C-alpha angles and dihedrals in degrees: 000000000000126000094253093061100035112112116240122232112288091250091060109114090226087078090071092065092042092052092045089054092051093049092046095046112050092191089065091066116054131177119221123194123227115195122243109208134210103234092208102052103021090234125135107257098178148327139248116220112224126189122238120188131206104198141141092283141022117268136147118250093254089059091050092051091045089054090047089053091049095050099039097253098110097095092052092045095048092043088056091050091051093048091051092046093055090047091048091063088083088068097047116120113241118284095014134116136212126227123201129184121239131169107242095225091054091064086078090060113100093223094053095040091049093051088055106035099044085079113079093199119053098162116145090025118116116194107213111206124194114233092216094076121064120229110247116281092228091062098237094125092046090053090053090048091051091052091049090052090050088055090055103269120139126216127229127187116217129217097012117187099037101106151345092271088062092058090049092052092043090058092045097048103034088204125208092225128028118196116214108226114248088241087071094041100048108094094358089141091065101032117076092189092058090049090052091050091050089053091050092051091045091053093046095048092043090057087057090051090248135133129242117226118190112212128194095037102167108157138050089238093057091046093052092047091052092049089051090052091053095245101165102206135037139183132182146091091296087063102035140315125239111281134186089239129048105252108216097207141021120246108283093246093053094046091048091051091054092049092047092049092048091049090058089059103085113245091206089087096044137079094242092081093055102050115125122202115263137177112240123195146093097285107110092192100051111020127086096206119042118220125202122226088265090059093249121132109266103173149337134220115255124214091282095051094254119139112246134171111280129234109208125208136186119245090236094054116117121250093237093051094049094044090052092050092047093051091050090065119100110288093250091056102041095100096046112119119256125236117229114209134182123235091268092054096258112149110241096181142279133294117215112219095228091055089048094053094046090051090049090053091049092050091052092050095241 
C-alpha cells in the first residue's frame, strides 16, 4: 500500500472531508450481503449487510466507522445503513432475514432511532448489536430497541464470548440470535476447549429460546465441527463471501457437503426425529401454533386445547438439552408441547413432552 492511499489516523482532520464526501455521495458507500447458512440443510437462511467504502484512501469498514465516531458522523452513517437495510427487504429471497450492525448507544440518537422507528413493520430485520458498547444507562436506547422488537425486529448480539461485559449484556438483552466470536470458531475442529465453550453457549442461548450463529467459519474442518455440535447457523468465507447481490443459494457442491455432513450426525439424539405436524397461523379456533402479526410464534395449544406461551427449539438441538430446558419451566407448564422452528422462524411442527422423554430414555439405553 503506497503512502498516497494509506488512511491517516482517525483523529486526522482530513477524515471530516472524506466522511462528508461519503455522506453526500451515496455511491461511495455500498452494502454487500454475506450469506448466513442453515447448517442442517445447506440453504441460505439470511444475510448480513456489510459496508464497503470508496474514499480517497484504503481503509477497512471498522476504521471508517471509528473515524465517523471521532468526527461526529456516526449517527448519520448508521441511520443511512438502517434506511437501506429496511428498503433492501424488498429484494430478500423468500424465508430469509437480514442482519444489520448498529452500535447500541446510537439507538438513543434521534437520527438513528427515527431511521428505524418510522417504519411500522420491521419483520425480517435483525439488529446486530456489538457487545463491546454498553446500552445507555438512562434506558433511551433500550426503549428504542423494545419498540423495534414490537414492530417485528429481532435482536442479535455480536462477538459473544469475548468478555464479562458480553455476559452482562446477554442477560440484559435476551437476544434472539447470539453470534459466536470468530476467536471461538477458529480452530474449533482441533480444540476441545473451544468445542466445550460452544456447547455451553448453545445451552445458555437455547434456554433463552435463542439461536447460535457461528461467524468467521473459514475451513471445512471448522464447518464440520460446528455441524457436529448442532450449531444451527454459520457465516464465513467457507460458506460465502460478501457480494453486491444477495445470492439465493450456495454452490451445489457446498450445499451438498453440508447436507451430507449433517446426515452423518445421527438424528436419534436430536429433536428433528420427534417433530409432529402442526397447523401454524393466526386462527385461534383451528391452528395448533399461534403466530403473531410479525410471524413469530406467540403460543401453542396444551393438552387441554388451551393457548399457552410457547417454548421454541431448533431441530438440531439434542434431546437431553431440550428435556432439561423443558423441565426447568414452571411446574404447571412442564408438560406443554414444544414448538420446533427452522432458522428462518418457520414452524416445523410440535414436540410432545412424553415423546421427548421416551426418546431420551431410548437413546440412553434405559
